Every structure is written in structure tokens, then in C-alpha cells.
C-alpha positions in Angstrom: 113.7 101.0 84.1 111.8 97.5 85.0 113.0 96.8 88.4 112.8 92.9 88.8 113.3 92.1 92.5 115.0 93.4 95.8 118.8 91.7 94.8 118.8 94.7 92.2 117.2 97.1 94.3 120.3 96.6 96.9 122.9 96.5 93.8 121.3 100.2 92.6 121.3 101.8 96.0 124.8 100.2 96.9 126.2 102.4 94.0 124.8 106.0 95.7 125.5 107.9 98.4 125.0 106.6 101.9 121.3 108.1 103.3 121.2 109.1 107.0 118.5 107.4 108.7 117.0 108.5 112.2 115.1 105.4 113.8 112.7 106.9 116.8 113.2 104.3 119.8 115.9 102.5 118.4 116.1 99.8 121.0 114.5 97.2 118.8 115.9 93.8 117.9 114.8 93.5 114.4 115.2 97.5 113.8 118.8 96.9 114.3 119.6 93.9 112.6 118.3 95.5 109.7 120.3 98.6 110.6 123.5 96.3 110.7 123.0 94.7 107.5 122.1 98.0 105.7 125.3 99.4 107.2 127.0 96.3 105.9 125.7 96.9 102.9 126.9 100.2 102.6 123.7 102.2 102.0 122.8 103.7 105.0 124.1 105.5 108.4 122.2 105.1 111.6 121.1 108.0 114.1 119.5 106.2 116.8 117.3 108.0 119.1 116.5 106.4 122.6 118.0 104.6 125.4 121.7 104.8 124.9 121.8 101.8 127.6 119.2 99.7 125.8 119.6 100.5 122.4 123.7 99.3 123.3 122.1 96.2 124.8 120.0 95.4 122.1 123.0 96.0 119.5 125.2 93.9 121.6 122.6 91.1 121.3 122.2 91.0 117.4 125.8 91.7 117.1 125.6 95.2 115.7 129.0 97.1 116.5 128.2 100.9 117.1 131.3 102.4 116.4 131.2 105.9 114.9 126.8 105.1 114.5 125.5 108.7 116.7 122.9 107.6 119.5 120.6 110.7 120.7 119.8 110.2 124.4 116.2 110.5 124.4 113.2 109.0 126.7 110.3 107.2 124.7 108.2 109.9 124.8 110.2 112.4 123.4 112.0 110.1 120.9 109.9 110.3 117.9 110.0 113.9 118.1 113.9 114.1 117.9 113.8 111.5 115.2 111.1 113.7 113.3 113.5 116.9 113.9 116.1 115.5 112.7 114.8 114.9 109.5 113.5 118.4 108.9 116.3 120.3 110.0 118.2 117.8 107.0 120.7 116.2 109.7 119.0 112.6 107.9 117.2 111.8 104.8 115.0 108.8 105.9 112.9 108.5 109.1 112.1 104.9 110.4 110.0 103.7 113.3 111.8 101.4 116.1 110.2 100.4 119.4 107.3 102.8 119.7 103.6 102.7 118.7 102.8 103.2 114.8 100.2 106.3 116.1 102.3 107.9 118.3 104.7 108.0 115.7 102.8 109.2 113.0 101.5 112.0 115.1 104.8 113.0 114.9 105.6 113.1 111.6 102.6 115.2 111.0 102.9 117.7 113.7 102.3 121.1 112.8 105.3 123.2 113.8 107.8 120.6 113.7 106.6 117.4 111.9 107.1 116.7 108.0 104.3 117.6 106.3 103.8 118.9 103.3 100.2 119.1 102.3 100.2 115.4 100.8 98.1 113.1 102.1 100.2 110.0 103.9 99.7 106.5 102.5 101.0 103.2 102.7 103.2 101.6 99.7 103.9 97.6 99.9 106.4 96.3 97.6 106.6 92.4 96.9 108.9 90.2 94.9 106.7 87.2 93.9 108.1 84.0 92.7 107.2 83.7 88.4 106.6 87.4 88.3 109.2 89.3 86.3 109.0 92.4 88.5 108.5 93.9 91.5 104.5 94.7 92.7 103.9 97.8 94.1 100.3 97.4 95.9 98.5 100.7 98.3 96.9 101.3 100.4 96.6 98.1 102.9 98.4 99.6 105.6 97.3 103.2 106.5 93.9 104.4 105.1 91.1 102.5 105.9 88.3 103.1 103.4 89.2 106.0 100.9 86.9 108.2 99.1 87.7 108.7 95.6 89.5 111.8 96.3 91.6 110.1 98.6 91.8 107.2 96.3 93.1 110.0 93.6 96.1 110.9 96.2 96.6 107.5 97.1 97.4 106.4 93.1 99.3 109.4 92.6 101.6 109.2 95.7 102.2 105.2 94.6 103.3 106.9 91.3 105.7 109.5 92.7 107.3 106.7 94.6 107.4 104.5 91.7 109.1 106.8 89.8 111.4 107.8 92.4 112.6 104.5 92.5 113.6 104.8 88.4 110.1 103.5 87.2 109.7 105.9 84.1 106.4 105.3 83.0 104.3 102.9 85.8 101.2 101.4 85.2 99.0 101.5 87.7 95.6 98.4 87.8 92.5 100.0 89.4 91.5 96.5 91.0 88.0 95.4 91.3 86.2 92.4 91.1 86.0 92.6 87.5 86.1 94.7 84.4 82.8 95.9 84.0 81.8 99.2 85.1 78.7 98.3 87.6 76.3 100.9 89.0 75.8 98.1 92.2 79.7 98.1 92.4 80.6 101.4 94.1 84.3 100.4 93.4 84.1 99.7 89.8 82.2 103.4 89.4 85.5 105.1 91.2 88.0 103.1 89.4 86.6 104.3 85.9 86.4 107.9 87.4 90.2 107.6 88.3 91.1 106.2 84.5 89.1 109.7 83.6 91.2 111.7 86.0 94.6 110.1 84.4 93.1 110.7 81.2 92.9 114.5 82.0 96.0 114.7 83.4 94.7 115.1 87.1 96.4 111.8 87.9 100.6 112.2 86.6 103.3 109.9 85.7 101.8 106.8 84.9 99.2 104.9 82.4 96.3 104.4 84.6 93.3 101.7 83.9 90.3 100.4 85.7 88.0 98.5 86.5 90.7 95.7 86.2 90.4 91.9 88.3 93.5 90.9 89.6 94.1 88.3 87.0 93.8 91.0 84.2 96.2 93.2 85.5 99.0 91.1 86.2 98.5 88.2 83.6 99.0 88.9 80.1 97.3 85.4 79.1 94.4 86.1 81.1 94.1 89.6 79.5 93.9 88.1 75.9 91.5 85.6 77.1 89.5 87.6 78.2 89.8 89.9 75.0 90.8 93.0 77.7 93.2 95.4 75.8 95.1 98.2 76.9 98.7 99.4 78.1 98.2 98.1 81.6 96.1 95.0 81.2 99.0 91.8 82.2 101.6 94.9 82.9 100.3 96.8 86.0 103.4 97.5 88.0 101.0 99.2 91.1 97.6 97.9 92.0 95.4 100.0 93.5 92.9 98.2 96.1 89.3 99.4 97.3 90.3 99.4 100.9 92.7 98.5 103.8 90.6 95.2 104.3 91.4 93.9 100.4 95.2 95.5 100.5 96.0 93.8 103.7 94.4 90.0 102.4 95.9 90.2 99.0 99.5 91.3 100.7 99.4 88.4 103.4 98.1 86.0 100.3 101.2 86.8 98.8 103.5 86.8 101.6 102.0 82.6 103.1 100.6 81.3 99.9 103.2 82.5 97.5 105.9 82.8 99.4 106.9 86.8 98.8 109.0 89.3 99.9 107.8 92.2 101.5 109.1 95.8 101.9 106.8 98.9 102.7 106.8 102.6 103.9 104.6 105.9 104.1 104.9 107.9 101.5 103.6 111.6 101.4 105.7 113.4 104.4 108.7 115.8 103.0 110.9 112.2 103.3 110.6 108.6 103.2 109.1 106.9 106.1 109.9 103.6 107.3 106.9 101.7 108.9 107.8 98.5 109.7 105.0 95.9 111.6 105.9 93.7 114.6 105.7 90.7 112.1 108.3 92.0 109.6 111.4 90.0 109.5 115.0 92.2 109.5 115.0 91.1 106.0 111.6 92.9 105.3 113.0 95.7 107.0 115.9 96.1 105.4 114.8 96.0 101.7 112.6 98.2 102.9 115.2 100.8 104.1 116.8 100.3 100.8 113.9 101.0 99.1 113.4 104.2 101.1 117.0 105.1 100.7 116.6 104.3 96.2 114.0 106.3 96.2 115.0 109.4 98.8 117.7 110.2 96.1 115.1 109.6 93.4 113.1 112.7 94.6 116.1 114.4 95.7 117.6 114.2 92.0 113.5 116.0 91.7 115.2 119.4 93.9 111.6 119.2 95.9 110.9 116.5 98.1 113.3 117.5 100.7 112.7 120.7 101.6 110.1 120.6 104.2 107.4 123.0 104.1 107.6 125.8 106.5 104.2 125.8 109.0 103.3 128.5 111.5 
């Protein structure tokens, strides 16, 4: 399935049963605004963890009636643990960060005793709606892993593929980005891109067409690929852009937003449930689209009957 835009994501997820979203330290204005819209759209049931008085105050300020919304009272330190346990125990299917430091939140996610560990690496996936482009673009990892080595890039790539398949893209096309298409020993990124492509050919990376090294224009623009004589199933048609490191991902992602007017959503993949990890700069719309993607992906992996079962540890 080709996902063209976020409106298509919203329309699709609204046809599915509601997902319960556990929110750690939910007393955040933009988070509650996004949850308000998710409830209005009819695809989410929030479970709010944090200070009841603060949650009620902020909800009133954003016009979010909490009738029927479950609130778990918790102080700032214990809220992430409670929110994670609600997901681990099957009471909710999606986890979301509220007014809490990201490192504290992720530490709770990865707790070896009661967290959402699966044995997989966590990675961040950004999804962009870009004017003039005929599909959503997936970018990884511009938000979590700083300077991944080859094995980590393999895992990041597989996470992105699994996520894309979970939201309905049956055979995503992955471009391993570099400055050009030539393998050059003086450019280690090109060597790693070649190795990742070979891994996919051997079946070590599954479920997608993978090619690299590819420059950005070759990856997403068919005319540019034809002009340079670059052929292959990915050139000009990439769904997923695998960047060399967090700096490249951060700059490319922000360029899409600020230069091209793109809309971004994002989440963390590799835990036992989709994890929505919004940044302070994200708008309520960004957060809403992240929630919609997380819920849609949650239905996709639940249908595969493997993702929501937390691995028993200890």
C-alpha cells in the first residue's frame, strides 16, 4: 500500500478499534491538545499518568473534557514506571512521553525487570509529508542513536522496515544515503552502505528492497536517477532514508520542515509497543500524527501476533 499523506493515515486508523495510550507525566499542554484531537478523531483512549490536579488544570486550559478518561495519580518520578507497566501488563497498547526528560523516560522503557525490552535495539523513525512528493518519507535515525556502527545500522534499518510494513507498506524501498553512489575507501559511509546492501541480498535484512550508497537526489527523484544512469528498484522511489548518523538525520529532517514546509511525525521502534517520544518543539499536529502512526502500526504488528507480548525477563 502506498501511503500518500497523513490524512490517509488518519482515515485508515479511524476504521480500526481504538488503541489505549499510556501517557507518562501527562500534564503537558501540547500532549493533551494532541490527545484531545485523537479522542475527537476516534482512534485513541488515553490513560493519563501524573499529577491529577495538574492534568485537570492543563486539560481545562486546552478545552479537553476528561469525562471517562482514566487518570492514575503519580508523582513525577514514579509516573514513567507506572505508564510503562500499564503497557507491559496489557492495559494499554501505545506508550507516550509527556512532561518528563527523555533519558528518564527511556530508562523506564528499557528497565530490565518491568520495562518493554524485546532484545531489539531502539531507534527513532521520523515520517515526513513533503509538498510535491507522492508518498510519506521515512527517515532514520535522526533522533536517538548518535553514531551507529555497521551492526547498529543493520538493526536501525530492520526496525524501519518492520515499522513501514506495520503501517501497510508491504515491500518498502530503503535507500542507504551517502554523498554519492560510488563506493570509496576514503568514505567509510559508502563502504557500510555497500555492506548493508549485501546483507539484504543475503537475507540478513528482511522484508524490503535495500540499495546503497545512494545520494539523496538519486534516492527520491526518478529524473535525477535517470540522468545519472542509476538503475535499480530503489533509485527514485525510496520510502525509507537511512542516514549515516544523527547529525545528518537531524539536519535533513529540519531542512524538510523549515525549508520545504514538511509535516513531521515520529516514534521510537524496537520496544514491545510503539513509543511516541515527542520533542518540546513538536506542535500538537506533529504529536497527533505521531499518535495516529503509532496506533496504526500497533494494529499492524498486533495482527502479526508477536509484537505486543513483552519478553519475560528475570
